N, CA and C atoms as an extended XYZ file, in Angstrom:
486
Properties=species:S:1:pos:R:3:atomname:S:1:resname:S:1:resid:I:1 pbc="F F F"
N       120.671       89.559      104.909 N   MET     1
C       121.137       90.104      106.448 CA  MET     1
C       122.125       89.312      106.862 C   MET     1
N       122.140       88.224      106.548 N   ALA     2
C       123.107       86.934      107.439 CA  ALA     2
C       124.241       87.367      106.960 C   ALA     2
N       124.715       87.726      105.299 N   VAL     3
C       126.073       87.909      104.838 CA  VAL     3
C       126.604       89.420      105.803 C   VAL     3
N       125.491       91.026      106.036 N   GLU     4
C       125.927       91.387      106.823 CA  GLU     4
C       126.293       91.153      107.935 C   GLU     4
N       125.812       90.164      108.834 N   LEU     5
C       125.846       90.028      109.857 CA  LEU     5
C       127.126       89.234      110.696 C   LEU     5
N       127.809       88.652      108.855 N   ASP     6
C       128.944       87.528      109.170 CA  ASP     6
C       128.232       86.219      109.310 C   ASP     6
N       127.211       85.692      109.197 N   GLY     7
C       126.897       84.464      109.015 CA  GLY     7
C       126.550       83.998      108.075 C   GLY     7
N       125.425       82.458      108.295 N   ARG     8
C       125.016       81.634      107.103 CA  ARG     8
C       123.412       82.223      106.845 C   ARG     8
N       122.991       82.452      105.765 N   PRO     9
C       121.462       82.414      105.378 CA  PRO     9
C       120.597       81.366      106.915 C   PRO     9
N       121.285       80.566      106.617 N   SER    10
C       120.520       79.141      107.025 CA  SER    10
C       120.833       79.801      108.561 C   SER    10
N       121.533       80.297      109.355 N   ALA    11
C       121.304       80.463      110.221 CA  ALA    11
C       120.286       81.667      111.360 C   ALA    11
N       119.942       82.104      110.389 N   LEU    12
C       118.734       83.181      110.612 CA  LEU    12
C       117.636       82.209      111.163 C   LEU    12
N       117.508       81.082      110.194 N   TYR    13
C       116.077       80.309      111.007 CA  TYR    13
C       116.068       79.351      112.494 C   TYR    13
N       117.320       79.818      112.686 N   TRP    14
C       117.305       79.303      114.142 CA  TRP    14
C       116.591       80.330      114.654 C   TRP    14
N       116.472       81.321      114.642 N   HIS    15
C       115.937       82.632      115.762 CA  HIS    15
C       114.408       82.432      115.192 C   HIS    15
N       114.142       81.953      113.837 N   PHE    16
C       112.872       82.425      113.345 CA  PHE    16
C       112.418       81.251      112.774 C   PHE    16
N       110.946       80.633      112.815 N   ALA    17
C       110.592       79.838      113.066 CA  ALA    17
C       110.030       79.201      111.005 C   ALA    17
N       110.349       80.503      110.377 N   SER    18
C       110.156       80.345      108.682 CA  SER    18
C       110.776       81.887      108.082 C   SER    18
N       110.596       81.771      107.105 N   LYS    19
C       110.844       83.292      106.515 CA  LYS    19
C       109.298       84.152      106.730 C   LYS    19
N       108.720       83.572      106.001 N   GLN    20
C       107.595       84.581      106.839 CA  GLN    20
C       107.516       85.514      108.262 C   GLN    20
N       108.225       84.336      109.242 N   ALA    21
C       108.483       85.071      110.259 CA  ALA    21
C       109.402       85.802      110.009 C   ALA    21
N       110.683       86.029      109.932 N   LEU    22
C       111.608       86.449      109.698 CA  LEU    22
C       111.539       87.843      108.935 C   LEU    22
N       110.613       88.058      108.382 N   LEU    23
C       109.693       88.877      107.319 CA  LEU    23
C       108.725       89.749      108.087 C   LEU    23
N       108.155       89.162      108.838 N   THR    24
C       107.529       90.135      109.554 CA  THR    24
C       108.227       90.686      110.683 C   THR    24
N       108.857       90.128      111.389 N   ALA    25
C       110.194       90.656      112.693 CA  ALA    25
C       110.548       91.856      111.942 C   ALA    25
N       111.135       91.722      110.776 N   LEU    26
C       111.895       92.887      110.005 CA  LEU    26
C       110.654       93.866      110.026 C   LEU    26
N       109.991       93.598      108.898 N   ALA    27
C       108.669       94.689      109.105 CA  ALA    27
C       108.181       95.432      110.446 C   ALA    27
N       108.035       94.928      111.318 N   ASP    28
C       107.813       95.224      112.863 CA  ASP    28
C       108.623       96.316      113.103 C   ASP    28
N       109.983       95.856      112.773 N   GLN    29
C       110.902       96.834      113.116 CA  GLN    29
C       110.861       98.012      112.304 C   GLN    29
N       110.722       97.955      111.403 N   VAL    30
C       110.481       99.200      110.229 CA  VAL    30
C       109.466       99.950      110.765 C   VAL    30
N       107.884       99.269      111.032 N   LEU    31
C       106.883      100.241      111.063 CA  LEU    31
C       106.863      100.550      113.344 C   LEU    31
N       108.064      100.506      113.833 N   ALA    32
C       108.246      100.864      114.923 CA  ALA    32
C       108.498      102.394      115.057 C   ALA    32
N       109.354      102.985      113.991 N   GLU    33
C       109.847      103.890      113.736 CA  GLU    33
C       108.828      104.945      113.581 C   GLU    33
N       107.324      104.400      113.394 N   VAL    34
C       106.271      105.591      112.754 CA  VAL    34
C       105.959      105.583      114.349 C   VAL    34
N       105.738      107.062      114.941 N   ALA    35
C       105.440      107.517      116.377 CA  ALA    35
C       103.814      107.588      116.057 C   ALA    35
N       103.636      107.256      117.015 N   PRO    36
C       102.435      107.980      117.001 CA  PRO    36
C       101.674      109.587      117.228 C   PRO    36
N       100.945      110.083      116.541 N   PRO    37
C       100.596      111.018      116.502 CA  PRO    37
C       100.731      112.176      118.090 C   PRO    37
N       100.718      113.072      118.213 N   PRO    38
C       100.400      113.972      119.425 CA  PRO    38
C        99.036      113.835      120.065 C   PRO    38
N        98.902      113.850      120.985 N   ALA    39
C        97.629      113.782      121.696 CA  ALA    39
C        96.660      114.614      121.449 C   ALA    39
N        97.015      115.792      121.603 N   ARG    40
C        96.180      116.798      121.396 CA  ARG    40
C        95.848      117.259      119.907 C   ARG    40
N        96.480      116.467      119.129 N   ALA    41
C        96.257      116.856      117.463 CA  ALA    41
C        94.526      116.004      117.315 C   ALA    41
N        93.708      117.070      116.878 N   ARG    42
C        92.471      116.628      115.814 CA  ARG    42
C        92.432      115.066      115.494 C   ARG    42
N        91.794      114.460      115.445 N   TRP    43
C        91.597      113.013      114.431 CA  TRP    43
C        91.971      112.611      113.560 C   TRP    43
N        91.582      113.634      113.008 N   ASP    44
C        91.936      113.797      111.087 CA  ASP    44
C        93.545      114.041      110.724 C   ASP    44
N        93.525      115.343      111.611 N   ARG    45
C        94.968      114.893      111.508 CA  ARG    45
C        95.961      114.322      111.862 C   ARG    45
N        95.466      113.417      112.877 N   ARG    46
C        96.048      112.529      113.205 CA  ARG    46
C        96.259      111.260      112.654 C   ARG    46
N        95.463      111.235      111.598 N   LEU    47
C        94.921      109.970      110.629 CA  LEU    47
C        96.440      110.688      109.653 C   LEU    47
N        96.057      111.708      109.181 N   GLN    48
C        97.246      112.306      108.431 CA  GLN    48
C        98.454      112.147      108.641 C   GLN    48
N        98.870      112.983      109.697 N   ARG    49
C        99.949      112.622      110.816 CA  ARG    49
C       100.674      111.004      110.505 C   ARG    49
N       100.043      110.117      111.015 N   LEU    50
C       100.056      108.511      110.612 CA  LEU    50
C       100.655      108.383      109.481 C   LEU    50
N        99.325      108.431      108.320 N   ALA    51
C        99.977      108.134      106.969 CA  ALA    51
C       101.150      108.700      106.614 C   ALA    51
N       101.080      110.337      106.432 N   VAL    52
C       102.635      110.430      105.887 CA  VAL    52
C       103.918      109.907      106.418 C   VAL    52
N       103.685      109.892      107.771 N   ASP    53
C       104.627      109.360      108.533 CA  ASP    53
C       105.419      107.676      108.300 C   ASP    53
N       103.633      107.164      108.120 N   LEU    54
C       104.206      105.579      107.596 CA  LEU    54
C       104.796      105.517      106.333 C   LEU    54
N       104.626      106.616      105.120 N   ARG    55
C       104.801      106.598      103.929 CA  ARG    55
C       106.142      107.171      104.049 C   ARG    55
N       107.064      107.693      104.776 N   SER    56
C       108.073      108.003      105.040 CA  SER    56
C       108.969      106.922      105.542 C   SER    56
N       108.404      106.455      106.301 N   THR    57
C       109.055      105.175      106.704 CA  THR    57
C       109.239      104.142      105.602 C   THR    57
N       108.204      103.978      104.792 N   VAL    58
C       108.095      103.228      103.979 CA  VAL    58
C       109.322      103.148      102.814 C   VAL    58
N       109.039      104.453      102.453 N   LEU    59
C       109.874      105.054      101.203 CA  LEU    59
C       111.724      104.866      101.624 C   LEU    59
N       112.121      105.052      102.733 N   ALA    60
C       113.226      105.072      103.443 CA  ALA    60
C       113.749      103.900      103.461 C   ALA    60
N       113.426      102.779      103.517 N   VAL    61
C       113.815      101.320      103.463 CA  VAL    61
C       113.926      100.675      101.722 C   VAL    61
N       114.946      100.346      101.489 N   THR    62
C       115.264       99.624      100.234 CA  THR    62
C       113.760       98.759       99.851 C   THR    62
N       113.432       98.468       98.828 N   ASP    63
C       111.558       97.763       99.020 CA  ASP    63
C       110.941       97.593      100.358 C   ASP    63
N       110.906       98.902      100.986 N   GLY    64
C       110.244       98.764      102.178 CA  GLY    64
C       108.303       98.324      101.936 C   GLY    64
N       107.916       98.820      100.884 N   ALA    65
C       106.638       98.637      100.932 CA  ALA    65
C       106.580       97.251      100.573 C   ALA    65
N       107.195       96.582       99.548 N   ALA    66
C       106.738       95.243       99.528 CA  ALA    66
C       107.394       94.379      100.780 C   ALA    66
N       108.220       94.715      101.938 N   LEU    67
C       108.663       94.149      103.113 CA  LEU    67
C       107.310       94.060      103.725 C   LEU    67
N       106.749       95.873      103.948 N   LEU    68
C       105.785       95.508      105.071 CA  LEU    68
C       104.038       94.752      104.192 C   LEU    68
N       104.343       94.955      103.396 N   SER    69
C       102.973       93.954      102.127 CA  SER    69
C       103.183       92.757      102.417 C   SER    69
N       104.420       92.048      102.750 N   VAL    70
C       104.369       90.502      102.850 CA  VAL    70
C       104.163       90.728      104.738 C   VAL    70
N       105.090       91.469      105.153 N   GLY    71
C       104.928       91.153      106.980 CA  GLY    71
C       103.588       91.370      107.519 C   GLY    71
N       102.838       91.948      107.112 N   GLN    72
C       101.451       92.060      107.355 CA  GLN    72
C       100.477       90.788      106.802 C   GLN    72
N       100.899       90.174      105.762 N   ALA    73
C       100.359       89.052      105.260 CA  ALA    73
C        99.517       87.951      105.657 C   ALA    73
N       100.712       87.878      106.424 N   GLY    74
C       100.579       86.693      107.517 CA  GLY    74
C       100.131       86.641      108.791 C   GLY    74
N        99.206       87.958      109.037 N   GLY    75
C        98.255       87.975      110.004 CA  GLY    75
C        99.601       88.357      111.097 C   GLY    75
N       100.393       87.917      111.476 N   GLN    76
C       101.477       87.788      112.236 CA  GLN    76
C       102.277       89.087      113.286 C   GLN    76
N       101.720       89.806      112.807 N   SER    77
C       102.880       91.290      112.799 CA  SER    77
C       102.201       91.475      113.895 C   SER    77
N       102.935       92.272      114.990 N   THR    78
C       102.694       92.786      116.474 CA  THR    78
C       102.889       94.440      116.087 C   THR    78
N       102.647       94.511      115.122 N   ALA    79
C       103.110       96.303      114.616 CA  ALA    79
C       101.769       97.190      115.357 C   ALA    79
N       101.637       98.458      116.160 N   VAL    80
C       100.515       99.134      116.259 CA  VAL    80
C        99.876      100.360      115.643 C   VAL    80
N       100.817      100.269      114.335 N   ILE    81
C       100.580      101.250      113.754 CA  ILE    81
C        98.870      100.909      113.128 C   ILE    81
N        98.401       99.958      112.265 N   GLY    82
C        97.204       99.830      112.402 CA  GLY    82
C        96.065      100.193      113.671 C   GLY    82
N        96.918       99.972      114.912 N   GLU    83
C        95.709      100.521      116.094 CA  GLU    83
C        96.224      102.178      116.467 C   GLU    83
N        96.812      102.681      115.631 N   HIS    84
C        96.818      103.700      116.129 CA  HIS    84
C        96.084      104.475      114.753 C   HIS    84
N        95.977      104.348      113.287 N   LEU    85
C        95.280      104.473      112.526 CA  LEU    85
C        93.400      104.490      113.109 C   LEU    85
N        92.856      103.317      113.695 N   GLU    86
C        92.083      103.080      114.016 CA  GLU    86
C        91.505      104.145      115.263 C   GLU    86
N        92.570      104.050      116.116 N   ALA    87
C        92.601      104.568      117.473 CA  ALA    87
C        91.673      106.106      116.644 C   ALA    87
N        92.594      106.965      116.291 N   ALA    88
C        92.396      108.063      115.729 CA  ALA    88
C        91.601      108.434      114.837 C   ALA    88
N        90.464      107.167      113.809 N   ALA    89
C        89.207      107.505      113.409 CA  ALA    89
C        88.165      107.438      114.135 C   ALA    89
N        88.624      106.172      115.284 N   ARG    90
C        87.729      106.094      116.351 CA  ARG    90
C        87.330      107.787      117.257 C   ARG    90
N        88.458      108.316      117.467 N   LEU    91
C        88.135      109.609      118.228 CA  LEU    91
C        87.255      110.542      117.675 C   LEU    91
N        87.356      110.347      116.059 N   GLY    92
C        86.571      111.211      115.243 CA  GLY    92
C        84.749      110.432      114.828 C   GLY    92
N        84.817      109.887      115.772 N   GLY    93
C        83.430      109.469      116.166 CA  GLY    93
C        83.129      108.189      114.923 C   GLY    93
N        84.065      107.456      114.027 N   LEU    94
C        83.425      106.171      113.193 CA  LEU    94
C        83.633      105.325      113.547 C   LEU    94
N        82.332      104.421      113.734 N   SER    95
C        82.246      103.194      113.749 CA  SER    95
C        83.341      102.386      113.959 C   SER    95
N        83.461      101.204      114.528 N   GLU    96
C        84.830      100.332      114.442 CA  GLU    96
C        85.059      100.309      112.918 C   GLU    96
N        83.536       99.497      112.356 N   ARG    97
C        83.619       98.844      111.271 CA  ARG    97
C        84.294      100.228      110.067 C   ARG    97
N        83.844      101.483      110.208 N   ASP    98
C        84.318      102.342      109.594 CA  ASP    98
C        86.180      102.773      109.666 C   ASP    98
N        86.415      102.529      111.262 N   ALA    99
C        87.640      102.827      111.857 CA  ALA    99
C        88.390      101.812      110.855 C   ALA    99
N        88.164      100.542      110.698 N   GLY   100
C        88.724       99.729      110.074 CA  GLY   100
C        89.048       99.513      108.615 C   GLY   100
N        87.747      100.002      108.370 N   ALA   101
C        88.181      100.654      106.355 CA  ALA   101
C        88.792      101.911      106.749 C   ALA   101
N        89.056      102.644      107.256 N   THR   102
C        89.828      103.734      106.735 CA  THR   102
C        90.909      103.145      107.297 C   THR   102
N        91.619      102.269      108.280 N   ARG   103
C        92.792      101.872      108.404 CA  ARG   103
C        93.176      101.076      107.159 C   ARG   103
N        92.017      100.570      106.719 N   THR   104
C        92.636       99.672      105.379 CA  THR   104
C        93.089      100.682      104.015 C   THR   104
N        92.511      102.116      103.924 N   ALA   105
C        92.320      102.382      102.790 CA  ALA   105
C        93.566      103.477      102.925 C   ALA   105
N        94.085      103.380      103.702 N   ILE   106
C        95.104      104.273      104.363 CA  ILE   106
C        96.146      103.272      104.207 C   ILE   106
N        96.219      101.940      104.673 N   TRP   107
C        97.220      101.052      104.419 CA  TRP   107
C        97.239      100.687      103.095 C   TRP   107
N        96.694      100.764      102.323 N   GLN   108
C        96.862      100.442      100.603 CA  GLN   108
C        96.882      101.077       99.953 C   GLN   108
N        96.903      102.774      100.195 N   LEU   109
C        97.166      103.853       99.451 CA  LEU   109
C        98.961      103.835       99.815 C   LEU   109
N        99.243      103.933      101.115 N   VAL   110
C       100.596      103.795      101.206 CA  VAL   110
C       101.557      102.619      100.367 C   VAL   110
N       101.310      101.806      100.872 N   ILE   111
C       101.729      100.488      100.321 CA  ILE   111
C       101.569      100.364       98.670 C   ILE   111
N       100.410      100.595       98.442 N   GLY   112
C       100.325      100.253       96.947 CA  GLY   112
C       100.798      101.829       96.146 C   GLY   112
N       100.891      102.436       96.390 N   LEU   113
C       101.926      103.616       95.749 CA  LEU   113
C       103.300      103.229       96.144 C   LEU   113
N       103.650      103.084       97.305 N   GLY   114
C       104.821      102.657       97.751 CA  GLY   114
C       105.725      101.582       96.821 C   GLY   114
N       105.471      100.099       96.809 N   ILE   115
C       105.288       99.641       95.978 CA  ILE   115
C       105.824       99.870       94.703 C   ILE   115
N       104.763      100.452       93.960 N   GLU   116
C       104.877      100.912       92.626 CA  GLU   116
C       106.036      102.291       92.504 C   GLU   116
N       105.937      103.329       93.679 N   GLN   117
C       107.430      104.178       93.025 CA  GLN   117
C       108.632      103.199       93.106 C   GLN   117
N       108.831      102.453       94.315 N   GLN   118
C       109.895      101.568       94.415 CA  GLN   118
C       110.372      100.569       93.475 C   GLN   118
N       109.402      100.314       92.819 N   THR   119
C       109.536       99.200       91.511 CA  THR   119
C       110.199      100.644       90.255 C   THR   119
N       109.653      101.425       90.771 N   ARG   120
C       109.809      102.577       88.897 CA  ARG   120
C       111.096      103.152       89.339 C   ARG   120
N       111.424      103.155       90.764 N   SER   121
C       112.799      103.844       91.394 CA  SER   121
C       113.677      102.878       90.511 C   SER   121
N       113.753      101.682       90.740 N   ARG   122
C       114.705      100.585       90.010 CA  ARG   122
C       114.497      100.906       88.543 C   ARG   122
N       113.655      100.667       88.158 N   MET   123
C       113.441      100.233       86.673 CA  MET   123
C       113.844      101.627       85.885 C   MET   123
N       114.785      102.768       86.577 N   ALA   124
C       114.820      104.111       86.203 CA  ALA   124
C       116.488      104.283       86.215 C   ALA   124
N       116.690      103.020       86.882 N   GLY   125
C       118.423      103.156       87.937 CA  GLY   125
C       118.389      103.843       88.777 C   GLY   125
N       117.632      104.376       89.652 N   LEU   126
C       117.384      104.746       90.973 CA  LEU   126
C       117.049      106.227       90.032 C   LEU   126
N       116.781      106.744       89.444 N   ASP   127
C       116.358      108.089       88.887 CA  ASP   127
C       115.034      107.885       88.266 C   ASP   127
N       114.118      108.325       89.336 N   PRO   128
C       112.527      108.488       88.527 CA  PRO   128
C       112.697      109.163       87.322 C   PRO   128
N       112.690      110.422       87.516 N   ALA   129
C       112.815      111.283       86.512 CA  ALA   129
C       112.723      110.336       84.739 C   ALA   129
N       113.581      109.364       84.860 N   ALA   130
C       113.827      108.555       83.990 CA  ALA   130
C       112.313      107.859       83.307 C   ALA   130
N       111.741      107.847       83.916 N   LEU   131
C       110.309      107.295       83.681 CA  LEU   131
C       109.157      108.601       84.284 C   LEU   131
N       108.824      109.375       83.639 N   PRO   132
C       108.301      110.553       83.277 CA  PRO   132
C       106.614      110.167       83.448 C   PRO   132
N       106.093      110.778       84.199 N   GLY   133
C       104.662      111.022       83.988 CA  GLY   133
C       104.282      110.868       85.517 C   GLY   133
N       104.678      110.581       86.397 N   ARG   134
C       104.036      110.300       87.465 CA  ARG   134
C       104.470      110.543       88.537 C   ARG   134
N       104.117      111.861       89.332 N   ASP   135
C       104.300      112.245       91.072 CA  ASP   135
C       103.553      111.731       91.921 C   ASP   135
N       104.735      110.718       92.603 N   PHE   136
C       103.736      110.241       93.670 CA  PHE   136
C       103.354      110.683       94.881 C   PHE   136
N       104.103      111.926       95.151 N   ASP   137
C       104.104      112.805       96.509 CA  ASP   137
C       102.564      113.529       96.350 C   ASP   137
N       102.007      113.180       94.739 N   GLN   138
C       100.815      113.937       94.578 CA  GLN   138
C        99.422      113.408       94.825 C   GLN   138
N       100.108      112.190       93.873 N   GLU   139
C        99.037      111.084       94.031 CA  GLU   139
C        98.583      110.370       95.479 C   GLU   139
N        99.628      110.498       96.171 N   PHE   140
C        99.586      110.350       98.088 CA  PHE   140
C        98.859      111.355       98.506 C   PHE   140
N        99.172      112.382       98.047 N   THR   141
C        98.518      113.647       98.813 CA  THR   141
C        97.152      113.755       98.218 C   THR   141
N        96.822      113.021       97.133 N   ASP   142
C        95.578      113.438       96.511 CA  ASP   142
C        94.537      112.175       96.825 C   ASP   142
N        95.298      111.112       96.718 N   GLY   143
C        94.827      110.174       97.656 CA  GLY   143
C        94.078      110.336       98.849 C   GLY   143
N        95.300      110.584       99.779 N   LEU   144
C        95.101      110.631      101.284 CA  LEU   144
C        93.757      111.795      101.109 C   LEU   144
N        93.638      112.493      100.735 N   GLY   145
C        92.641      113.569      100.711 CA  GLY   145
C        91.170      112.940      100.636 C   GLY   145
N        91.128      112.196       99.678 N   LEU   146
C        89.973      111.870       99.561 CA  LEU   146
C        89.331      110.626      100.588 C   LEU   146
N        90.540      109.888      100.976 N   VAL   147
C        90.273      109.112      102.063 CA  VAL   147
C        89.765      109.698      103.403 C   VAL   147
N        90.490      110.738      103.717 N   LEU   148
C        89.997      111.989      105.060 CA  LEU   148
C        88.653      112.435      104.456 C   LEU   148
N        88.636      112.636      103.311 N   ASP   149
C        87.259      113.646      103.217 CA  ASP   149
C        86.094      112.484      102.984 C   ASP   149
N        86.384      111.065      102.771 N   GLY   150
C        85.627      110.313      103.175 CA  GLY   150
C        84.953      109.895      104.592 C   GLY   150
N        86.215      109.824      105.466 N   ALA   151
C        86.087      109.847      106.603 CA  ALA   151
C        85.108      110.796      107.760 C   ALA   151
N        85.872      111.965      107.022 N   ARG   152
C        85.126      113.315      107.634 CA  ARG   152
C        83.514      113.233      107.316 C   ARG   152
N        83.530      112.409      106.165 N   HIS   153
C        81.728      112.416      105.916 CA  HIS   153
C        81.408      111.027      106.782 C   HIS   153
N        81.813      110.723      106.832 N   ARG   154
C        81.222      109.077      107.381 CA  ARG   154
C        80.980      109.701      109.065 C   ARG   154
N        82.182      110.446      109.493 N   ALA   155
C        81.806      111.048      110.771 CA  ALA   155
C        80.789      112.253      111.126 C   ALA   155
N        80.514      113.031      109.944 N   GLY   156
C        79.268      113.744      110.374 CA  GLY   156
C        80.352      115.140      110.295 C   GLY   156
N        81.542      115.062      110.178 N   THR   157
C        82.175      116.550      109.950 CA  THR   157
C        82.724      117.163      108.779 C   THR   157
N        82.341      116.666      107.710 N   ALA   158
C        82.417      117.066      106.544 CA  ALA   158
C        82.715      118.008      106.017 C   ALA   158
N        83.524      118.590      105.575 N   GLY   159
C        84.027      120.115      105.447 CA  GLY   159
C        84.466      120.995      106.091 C   GLY   159
N        84.805      119.874      107.645 N   THR   160
C        85.580      120.351      108.425 CA  THR   160
C        86.915      119.989      108.807 C   THR   160
N        87.624      120.210      107.581 N   PRO   161
C        89.345      119.880      108.236 CA  PRO   161
C        89.606      120.339      109.075 C   PRO   161
N        90.713      119.442      110.108 N   GLY   162
C        91.214      119.851      111.197 CA  GLY   162
C        92.263      120.669      110.910 C   GLY   162
């Protein structure tokens, strides 16, 4: 990044206390691209929209999943995506604990699959077809469906997807 800005890498640390702080700031900037879903959307549709948009944002950035993982690990992130996920779950009647668990499940699904997909893409010379056997879009859709079904079950609205 410093080279892109016609600077020296050490100059970046003038603005950030540590490499972790720098990575967290970058991750927060990426996460700022994920807009909250429309207020009129049903709670489970909000969760779905946030998850899909988060995944799209992650995959649009080179090594985005790894960056966001590192950025969140330090606990210093100011990104509100987690708050949006929890708020949507709470609208469905989930307890604070279950809303947090839903946030974690969605986050881990997006980041975990994102890291695998982006790593495989690099391994295949940016041609995912060179490494057959994985359909990450379908895996994400299936995994998200299970998370949402579980959230609906906990909320007492199982069988009534929005």
